[in-house]
C-alpha positions in Angstrom: 98.8 87.6 41.9 100.5 90.6 43.8 103.3 88.2 45.1 103.8 87.2 40.7 103.7 90.8 40.3 106.3 92.0 42.5 108.5 89.2 41.6 108.0 90.0 37.6 109.0 93.8 38.8 112.6 94.6 37.6 114.8 96.5 40.1 114.6 99.6 37.6 111.1 99.6 37.8 111.0 100.1 41.4 109.0 103.1 43.3 106.1 105.3 42.4 104.6 108.4 42.3 103.0 108.7 45.3 101.4 111.8 45.2 101.4 115.3 47.0 98.3 114.7 49.4 100.0 110.8 50.6 103.5 112.6 50.8 102.8 115.3 52.5 100.8 112.8 55.4 104.5 111.0 55.5 106.8 113.7 55.6 104.3 115.5 58.5 104.1 112.3 60.4 107.7 112.0 60.2 108.5 115.2 61.3 105.8 115.3 64.0 107.4 111.9 65.3 111.0 113.0 65.0 110.8 116.5 65.3 115.0 116.6 66.2 115.6 115.1 62.8 116.4 117.0 59.8 113.4 117.4 58.0 115.1 116.6 54.2 118.5 115.9 52.5 119.3 116.9 49.1 121.4 115.4 46.5 122.3 116.8 43.1 121.5 115.0 39.6 125.1 115.3 38.5 126.0 112.8 41.1 122.9 110.6 40.5 123.4 110.3 37.2 127.0 109.0 37.5 125.6 106.5 40.0 122.8 105.4 37.6 125.5 105.6 34.3 127.5 102.4 35.9 127.5 99.7 33.7 123.7 97.3 34.6 122.8 99.9 37.4 119.2 99.5 38.0 119.1 101.7 40.9 120.4 103.6 44.1 120.2 102.7 47.2 120.5 105.0 50.3 121.9 104.5 53.5 121.3 106.2 56.5 124.5 107.0 58.3 126.9 109.4 60.5 129.6 111.6 58.7 133.2 112.4 59.9 131.6 115.5 61.8 128.5 113.8 63.6 125.6 114.4 61.2 123.1 112.2 59.8 123.9 112.1 56.0 122.9 109.2 53.1 125.4 106.9 51.7 124.4 106.2 47.9 125.5 103.0 46.0 124.6 101.8 42.4 122.8 98.6 42.7 122.7 95.9 39.6 120.6 93.9 38.1 121.1 91.3 40.8 120.3 93.6 43.7 123.8 93.8 44.5 125.9 96.8 44.9 128.3 98.0 42.4 131.6 97.7 43.6 133.7 97.5 41.0 133.0 97.6 37.2 134.9 96.6 33.6 135.5 99.5 31.3 137.8 99.8 28.0 140.3 102.6 28.7 141.1 105.2 26.1 144.3 102.9 24.8 141.4 100.2 24.4 142.6 98.3 27.8 140.5 96.6 29.6 140.0 97.7 33.3 138.4 97.8 36.4 137.0 100.7 37.7 135.5 101.4 41.6 132.1 102.0 42.3 130.4 105.1 43.0 130.4 105.4 46.7 128.6 109.3 47.1 127.9 111.6 50.4 128.7 115.2 50.2 124.7 115.8 50.2 122.9 118.9 51.5 120.8 119.4 54.1 119.0 122.6 56.2 120.8 124.9 57.9 120.2 125.1 61.7 116.8 126.3 62.3 115.5 126.4 59.1 113.7 123.8 57.4 114.3 125.1 53.1 117.3 126.2 51.2 118.1 129.6 49.5 115.5 128.1 46.7 112.7 130.6 45.8 110.5 127.3 44.6 108.3 125.7 48.2 105.7 123.8 48.6 103.6 124.2 51.5 103.5 120.8 52.8 107.3 120.6 52.8 107.7 123.7 55.1 
């Protein structure tokens, strides 16, 4: 039965709210096992919206990566309804001409500054610090 539910779930429906208790446990377990890893990475909603607003985009895939400065980062790409990376898509430009646009491949995320676990925001959760 569960297998049928998984097979019938659209890609756009993948993911769920796990609640603060399980979230806290998962974060703590990772940080305990990986004390030298960045405790978090941050991407703003503008780039996330740009990715999600591509035609047929059902969600975002996050790839662990190393940037050109040797720091761990995330590369984000849109995924279409066939589960494929959106590498390009068709659009009609202002002159009414059909053109190909390159799919968005995003990075330039934020990460904690050395020696800190939070940013300059004033809102934090006890279980994230």
